[in-house]
N, C-alpha and C positions, 0 to 999 in steps of 0.2 A: 502494500498501500504504499509506500516509498512514492509515487508517481503523484498519488493524489495530493500530497503533499508541495509540492511545488510550485510555487505561483505562478509559471508559466502552464502546468495542464491543469489547472485549475482554471484560470484564465481562458485555456480553449473550451475546458467543458463550459465554464457559465457562457463567452461567445457561441458558442453551436448554439447551446438552449435560450439566447435569445432572440436569435435571428428567426428560428424553430417558434417563438413566440412569436413576431412578428408575422411571421408566414400560416402559422394554424390558429392561431387566438385571435381572431378579428370576429369574432359572435358575438352579438349583444344578448346571449341568455344564455343561461345555463342548460348543462346538457350533451353541449354540441361533442363529436365524436370526437375533435380537435384538440377544447378544451380539456375533457376528459386524457389524451394520452400528457399532455404536459402535468398535469398534475402527477403523472405517474412520476414521470423525471424530474417533476420537482421533488418526491421526496427523496431520489438517488439525488439528486444535485444536493441535496441538505444535507447528509447522511455524509458524501464528500467533502463539502466544508469544515463541516463539527471534523473529519477525521482531520483534515486540515488546519484545522484553527487548535484541536485535543494537539498536535504533532508539530508546532509550529517552532522554529527555532528560538537562537536567542536573537535580539532582545523580543521580552516575552509583550505580552498583547496590551495597548494602552488600554487607558482607565475609563477616555472619552468612547472609546470604539467599543469597549464593554459592558456602559449602562445602556448605549441603544441597539448593538445586536441582542440584550434582554429584553430591551421595550416591545421590540420588533418582533420578538418570538410568542412575549407576551400577552400581545395587544387583545388579538384574535382569538388565538385559543381559551381568554379570561370570558370576553363577552359572551366568547361562545356555550362554555359551559355555566355559566351564570343565566343567561338565557334556555338552557335545554334543562336546568336539574328543575326537579320536582318541587316547587315551593309550597309546603301545606298552607302560609298563612295567605296565598292566594285564594282558596278556596270558599265559600262561600261556609262554608259547613253544614250545608243541609245534608250532603251527599257521603262525606269525609272523603278522604283521597285529599289528590293532591293535583297538581296544576304548573306547567315550564313556565314561562315567562311566553317562550315564542307562541303567535298560535298557527304555525308549523314549524314541526318540531325536525322535519325533513328539508323541507326549504331551508332556513336555517344550519343546519348539515352540510346540502350544497352548498351554501355560501363561505361558509368557512374554507373548504377543502377550495375554493375559484383563487380563495389571498394564496397559497403555497406558491405557484409559479413567484411569484413576486417578493414573496418572503425568500425564497431561494436565488433570488438574482442578488439585493442587496445583502446578504450573510456570505454569498461567493464575493460580490464585486468590492467590500468594505473588507477585506482582504489581501484583495491585489494590489501592487504596490504601480507605479505613477504608468509606468510602460505598460503595462499589461492591461489599466485602464484605456490608453491612447488604442488600444489594439483592440481591445472590445468596442467603442465609438466607432471604431471605421469598419469591424461585423456589421454595426447597426447602420451604418448611411451605404451599403454596401446592398442590406437588406431592403432597404431606402428605394435606392434606384432600381434593381429589381421592380421593386413595385410600382412606382412609378410607369415603367413601360407594361405593365401587365394592364393598366388601368389604360394608357393609351391601345391596347391591343381592343380592351373592353369595349370605348369610345367608338372606335374604326368598325370592329365588326357588330358594333350595337344592339338592341337590347335581347336578345337571345345570345347572345355570343357564350361561348362554353366557359368561358375564363371566369365567370360571375361565378361564386364557386357556395353561395348563399341563394335560397327560394323567396327567403323577403333580403327583397336587396333595394338599392336605385338604381333600374334598369338602363337609366338615359345618360349617370353619371360615373365617373374612373371612381372606381371602390378600391382596387387595386387589391389584398387580400381580408378587405374586411367587409364587412357588410354593407356599413355604412356609412355613406359621404363623410357626413361631420368627423368621424372617427380616423377613414384615409385623411385630409386633412388636418387634424391636427400632429399626426403622423407624419408630414410633410413640415409642417413650419417647426417641432421639436428638431428634427434633422434638419434642416435650415438654419437652427441656432448653430448647431454642431459645426456642420460644414462652413459658415460663417467664422468662427472661431479657428478651422483650421486654414483659413486664407488669408485673415488677419494675422496672422502667427508667419504665413509661408512669404506676404508680401511685404511684411516688416521687414522676412531676409532676403529677400531679394532687391529692398530697397537699400539695406548697408551693405550690398557686400558689392564689393570692387567690379568695375564696368567687366573686366577679362575675367570674371570668374560666373558674373548673372547668369549665363543662358550652360554652365557644367550642370548635370543631369540633376544632382540630388541637393540644387536650388532651384528649375525652372519643372520639373516634373511635380511637384509639393503646389508648386503656385496655378499651373493648368488644371492638375484633377482636382482641387479644390474649388476653385471658379468654376468649373464646371457641373460641376455638384450645386454649388448658388444657382446657379442658372437654368438647373434641370428642373431641381424641388418648387422653385419657385413659379418658372412655369406651369407645373403639373397642378396649382392650385384655381387656378382657371379650369384645368378639369373638373376639378372634383365641387364645384361649384355651389361651395356649403358656404353659407353668409356669415356663420361665425367665423369660418376657416379663414375668410377672406379678409376679416376687419383682425382679427388675431395675429394673421401676416403682420399687414401695419404694421401692429406693438413689436410686434416683431421685430421686423425691416428697424426702426427707431432703437431697440435693441443690438439689432448687428452695427447699427454706428456707436454704441459706450464702449463697444469691447475695446477700442482699441486707443480708448482714454487710461492716460495713464502711462502711455507706451513710451518710447525717445521719440522727439521731436522728428525727424527722419521716417523713419520709418511709420510714424504714426499716419504721418503724411502719406504714405505709398499706398498706405492699407487704404484710406479714404478713396485715393483715386481705384483702386480695384476693385472694390470692393463696393463704390457708385456706379460704375463699370458696368459690374455686374447683375445687380440689380437693375439698372435700368434696360439691360440686353436680354434678362427675365422674363421682363414686365413683356418689352415690346413683344418679344415670340409670345409670351400667354393671350396679350389682348390680340393680335393679328390671326389668331387661327379660334378663339372663343370669347370676343368681346360681347358678343350678341348675345349668349349665350349666360354669363355673367350675371349683365343689369338686366335678363330676366327674370330670374331669381329674387330682384330684388322692388320687380312688380307687387308681389302677393301685401297686403296690408298688414303692419303686426300686431294690432288690433285682430285681426280674425286669427293669430296661432295658437294653434291647437296647444302650446305650453304653460298659458294666462289660464286656461278652466284647467289642467292640468297642477301647476304649482297651489289652485286656488285648495281645491279638496284633499293635496293630499298635507298642505298645512292645516285646515281643519280635520282631515286624523288625527296630523301629530298627534293635537291639542289633546285628543280623545283618549292618546295610549301612553301620554305620560304618565310618572317618570320614565317608566322602562324599554317604554318604545314595543313593538310589533313581533320582532325579532328579523334579526336577517337573513332576507331573502324573502320576506313574505310580504315585499310593497303590493305586487298583482289580487292575493285573495281580499287584502284590506281596503284597495282604492275603488276594486269591484263593488266591496259592501255599503261604502259610503257614494260611492256616484250619484250622482242628481240626474235625473230624467233629462232635464234641461243642454246638461252641461255633454249627455253623449252622443257620439260624433259614427257618421255610419261611415267614415271611412278611414276612422283613426283609432288604431289598437293600441292601448296605453298598458306595454307593457315597463314601464320605467318612467319616471315625473321628470325627465329631461331635470333635472336641477338635482345635481347630487348632496349636494346641503340640504335640502330639506327632504329628500330621499332618508338620508343618513340620521336626521332628526327624528321619521316617521319608527325608524329599523328597530334605531337604538337608543332615542329616548336623552335623557341629559348625562347619559354618561356619553353620548357619542359627542357633546357638542363641547365638551369635557376634554374630551381627546383631539380633537380638533383645534381648542386654545392652546391646546398643549403642543400641537405638531406645529402653530403658527410662529410659537412663541420661538420654538428651537429653530427654525426657517430666518425667522428673524436676524436668532442669533450669527447662525452660519453666513447670512447673504452679507451681512454688516463684515462681517471680519472677512470673505471671501474679497467683495470690493474695496476692505481696506489696505489689503496689504500688499506688499512694495512690488513686488514680483509682477508687475499688471503685463509685460507682455512674451510669459512667462505663455508656451503653448499649455501645460498644465492651468495655469490661470485664468486665461481665458475659457479652456472648455469647464470650467469652473464656473466662473462667467453664466458662461452658455445657462450653464444643467440652472441656476438659480434664475435665470429669464424667461425655462423649459415651464419648469414647476410654475411659475407664476400666470403663466399663457392655459399650462394644463387646468390648473384651478380656477381662472376666469372663464375658460368653456364648458368647467361641469357645473356653474351656474345656470347654466341654459342645455344643456347634455346630459352626456353621461358618458364621458370618454374611460375612466378610467375602472369604469365595468366589463369595459375589453380584456382581456388575458394580456393581448400584444401590448398597448398599453400602458395598462399597471405594472409590466414590464420596465420598462418604459421612463415610466413615474418612482419606480424602486431604483433604478440605475441612474436617474440627476439625484435623489436622495442619496444613496452610497457614494456617489461623487463630490458629494461636501464634505463628505467625514473623513479626517488626516490619515493618506493612508499609512498601514503599516511598516513599519522598517522592515529593509530587502533584508533577510541576514543572507538568503541563496543567492541573490545580488552581488552581497558583497563577499560571500564565503566561493565563490566563482571568479570576483575581478581577485581575491589571494589568489587563488590559484593559477589565474593564468598567471599573474608576476611572478608567483614562484618556478614553472615552468622555464618561462622566459629570459629567468635567471641561474641560471645553471649555475651549480654548488662547483667551487674550484677544490681539486686535488693537495693536500702539504706539500706533495715531492714537486706541486708546478711552482710554488711559492718558495718553499726554500731555493728552485732555479736562482730563483733573486735574492736570497739569504739562503746561502751556504752556510753560516756560519751560526746560523740559531739555535739555542740548542734546547729551548722550551717548546712549548705545543704553541704556533702555529695559530691566533685566532679567527673565527668564525669572519668579522666583520674586518679586519684584514686583510686577510687571502680573497673577501669578492672586492675591495675595493681594486686590491691589484689587477685583478682577474678584468673591472671595468676600466682599468686606464690599461691596460697591455695592450698593446698594438702590432699589426705580423710586421709593421718595418721598423720596429725595436728590436737592434741587441741584447741578447740578457745581460749584460753588462753596462747596460745604460741602465736607469733612474727614470723608470715611468711613473707617471704621475697627472691626474686629470688636470681639465681645467680648469687653472683658479687656484692650485692648490698645492702653496709656496714649500719652495725648499724650506722654512725656516721650520715648518709643520711637522716636515717628514724626518728635516734632523732629530727634532724632540722624542722620535723613536726610544726605545731602549738601544741602547748598542748590539745585543746581541740579536739587533734586530738588524742594522744596519747594513744596507746592502755590501759586498764586497768592491772596491776602489781600482781600478787598475790603473798603474803609474799610466802616468801624463796624460791619462783622460781628465775628460774635463767636465764634469756631471752639470755643470750649467745649460749644457747644450739642449 
């Protein structure tokens, strides 16, 4: 099991699981085969993550990460157990016995299982060093680009496209591997933030690189790839035609401009020019092909939107089930019980409240409100730390800043929809939260670095040193042997006095007499 304890291998497993979640976890309700597969694999990933956590080499796990892992592991199971436990005091006493807090224990249990993929991603990514976190971001971006091209094929093939993987879906828009255009749009603006972070960093490096090296592969290739991803992700928003997604993408554009704040003046100037050009190109491509289709989405009167009666009825139901809530996953039976005949819609099906905060209030009551407040306080503190620290132009800092903006966008989207109720976006949200936790010290990387240095620094045998010190009577120290080995040059003969550049003859002459080299008559040792 040493394979699992290596951060690189754990990062590969987490990256593969995140890609699978983006491909299989696009359903809007529990029970899909893809969600079941992801939950089973999430259990295996959690076991691997726990094994890696238990077998970490020194230095040990930090106290901040310990607390956050324990909180994440305890919140969902605790709420689930409290709602499934049969409480005697809730019964009226006429029939005896006890009843649980949840009105549907089966739905609550399934809702608890749906949180496993997000927990597995968080526990895994928290343990990863910065290098592995960058790789998992790249994996998410690659999966997002694949989703974009699948969405373009869906639009090109029409409503009967075989690439639409869900029966109930938006048949005229690009949805990628999701069932809902809003959730596909949410994935696009989150990945747009990470692609922008890569573009800002690559443009900064390009700006400070001397002109003769600007077009080296290591400089120009990251810049071109990151700019292409920014353009593709931005242009794809017009094919999704999500009103909330388009509005939040505008916010994401402002956030992308803020990512370059704090960098050096030269790199910041180059980053802004490259970013502005990529954004302009993406908007032009999207407007050229689907501007009319986008404008059609804004013809509908907002007051006729079904979200308003959904929110009103959900709030009325939440007041009836205070202070403990109706139970996780019980929105549908509770909402149908309180639905007014005047709010019933022939062409609408209320599978969610389209407001995750109200739905959480209905299902968890006051406990959910307290947990939401605690999370927001934690997020504000971590975001303030990320935006205040001095290394603002490093790639890792830019990725963390992009994660804070992505969390804000997803929370804002949750006020008019339910993006976090899908497994794919839940894993993305968990990834963003894990990026805000300080990475563990990478003991494996340090051990590998020292091992490589040890292999490159070949030990010197004592006879080799005694060739220069024939009169030495005591054992030659290893430090002295290594110094002579590093200073030795094939152009020097055995009788000369080898020394490294900057080493004065006075220092060498202060060595003990038995280590002094034998001087040949007439030879000038200062040469």
